[in-house]
N, C-alpha and C positions, 0 to 999 in steps of 0.2 A: 527762148529758154526760160526766161524769168516768168513768163505766163504759165508755162508747164509746172514750174516749181510752186507757184501760187495754187494752181489746181490740185497739185499733189498734197499740199498742206491742208487744203479744204477737205479732200477726200480722207486723209488720215484723221482729221478732227471728227468727221462724220462717223467714221468707223469706231473711233474711241468713244464718241457719244452713244452710239448704238450699244457698245459693250457695257457702258455704265447703266444704260436703261435696262438691259437684260439682267445684269448683275443685281440691280436694285429690285427688279421684279422677283428674282429668285429669292432674295433675302426677305422680301415682303411676304412671300408665300410660306416661308419657314417660321415667321414670327407668330407668337401667340398674343392674345389680348392681355395687356398689362394692367389696365385699370378701367373701371366703368364709372363714369361720372353722370349722375342724374341731376339735371337742373329743372326744378319744379317751380312754377309760378305760384307763389303764395300771396300775391298782392292783395287779393280779396279777403284774406284771412281764413281761407278754407283749407282743410288738411285731409281731404278725401284720399289723396294719393301721396304715398311716401316713397322714399328710395327703395325700401324693402319690397313694396308692391311692384315697382318698376322692374327690379331685378328678377322677381318671380315670373313676370310676364315674359321678359327676355329669355329666361331659362326654359320656358315652354317652346321657344322658337328653335333652340339648338340643344341637342342631346348632351353635348360635352361642355355646355356653358358652366362656369365662365372661362375655363382653360381651353379655349378653342382657337384654332388657327385663324389668322386674319383673313386668309383667302376664302374661308368657309362662311364668313359673316354675310348674312342675307339682310341687308339694310331694309329693303322694301317690305320684307316679311315681318321684320321687327316692328316697323311703323304700323303696319296693318293690324298686328296683334295688340299693340298698345291702344290703337284707336277703337278697338272692340270693347274696351273697358268703358262702362257707361259714365264714369266720372272724368274721363279724359276727352277734352274737346278737340285737341290737336296734339300731334307728336311728331318730332323730327329726330332722326338718328343719323349720326355721321361718325366716320372712323378716321383717325389721324394716322399718319405713317409711323408714329412713335408707339402705336399700340393702344392708344387711349380711345375708348368708345364713349361717345357723348350722346345723351338723350335730353332733348328740350321738351318739357311737358307743359301744356296749357290745360288747366282744369276747367270743367264745366262750372257755371256760376248760378247756383240755385237762388231764387229770390222769393219763393213761396213754398210752404209745406202744406199739402192738401190731405185732408181726411174726409173721405166720402162716406164713412161709416162702415164700409166694406174693405177698404184698402187705403194705404197711405203712400205718398210719393212726393217728390219735389217737382216744381216747374222752374225751368231755367230762364235766364234773361231773354233767350230767343223763343220762349214759349214751347220748349221741348220738355217732355216728361222723362225723368230719370228716377231710379229707385232710391229708397233710403239706404244709408250705409250702416253696416253692423258695427263699424269701428269709430265712426265720427258723426256728430250731429251739429249742424250749423244753425245759428239764430236768424230766422227769416220770418216774414209775415205768415200767420196761420190762416188757412182758408178751409172752411168745412162746408158740408152740404153735398147735394147731388151734382158735383162737378163732372163734366165730361170733356172729351178732347176738343170739342168746338169752343170751349171756354178758355183754353190754355193761353192763346195769344192775347186775348182781351184781359185776362187776369194779369199776365206779365206786364202789359202796358199800364194797367191800373196801379200795380204795386210799384213800378218804376216811377210813376208820377208822384206817388206818396213819398217814396224814399228820397226823391230829389227836392222835396219841399221841407224846410226846417220846421214849420208848424205841424204839418200833417204827419211827418215821420215820428214825431214825439207824442202825437195824440192818438193815432190809429194803430191798434195792435192786432186786429184781426178782421177777417171778412167772412160773411156767411152767405151762401147761396140758398135762398129759401124756396125758390120755385124756378121754373124755366125762365132763364134770362132775367132774373131779378136778384139783386145783391144788396146786402146790408153791411155797413161799416161799423166796427165795434171800437169805440174809444177806450182809452186806458182806464178812465175812472169807472166805467161800467154803469153809470147812472142813466145813460140814454143811448139810443142807437140812431144811426143815420140811414134812412131809406134811400138808397142810391138808384133803385130801379134797374133798368138795363144799363149796359155799359156804353151807351151812346152819349155823345156830348159830355164826356167825363170832365174835361177841362172846365167847362162852364159850371157844372154842378159843384165841383170842388172849389172854384173861385168864389161862387156865391156863398158857400158855407164858410170859407175863410173870413169873408167880410162880416158875415153874421156872427161868427165866433168872436172876432175882435171887438165888435160893437155891443154885443149882448152877453154871450156866454162867459167870456173872459172877465167881465166886470160884475157878474152876478154872484151874490153870496150863495144862492141856492137856485137850482134849476127845476121848476115845477113840471117839466115836460119829460116824457119818456121816449119820444120818437120825433125825429125831424125828417120831413119828406123833402128831398132835394130834386124832385122830378119836374117841378114847375119852373118856367122861365121868369127870371128876375124876382123870385120870391121863394121863401122857405115856409112850409106849413108845419106848425108845431102841434103835436098831439099829446094829450095827457094819458 
């Protein structure tokens, strides 16, 4: 008898639990979105994406946005539409039971601005091409000349090496591609240029220049040379 009573209580509890789940689901389906919270990563200091832009993209996903029923929210479609924006690297969307819709946005990180003479665009940290923005411009390394897609990854690697070095990031302000696989670095003072050649063995070339800069250029009152060739092993050739 006692065992039957225990089984009966368990059965009643399961029925009650099922009723609560059904009731909660019905209530969920009736609810509308109460608030939209856009969390955007601005750690790199870039502002290509704003909360307004995020809401405009979400609005393209649902006709009745933002007063839409929670049951009609298409999370996957929202994420897909957000990721189509060229300035969004990654996007996550999730919905809470209280009606709060959250978006977590990670922006692309440009590290170089390219001007080929025919068009301009950014190159990201991953060597990806993205367009310029009509609403925001970020301060990055300038690269000009006949740059093509085969150069993107190498340029990204070069700029990152310069940005990570305290001396170079304050000294080098631009890069010029003067011919096929041949690059020139442009120092801030503009009195000379650095002939980097191809982008192979970049670490060695830059390390050689840093030694040369500290021992000669940094202590010289004037620099009688207009060009320094970094292509040779263990030496730098100066040209007037």
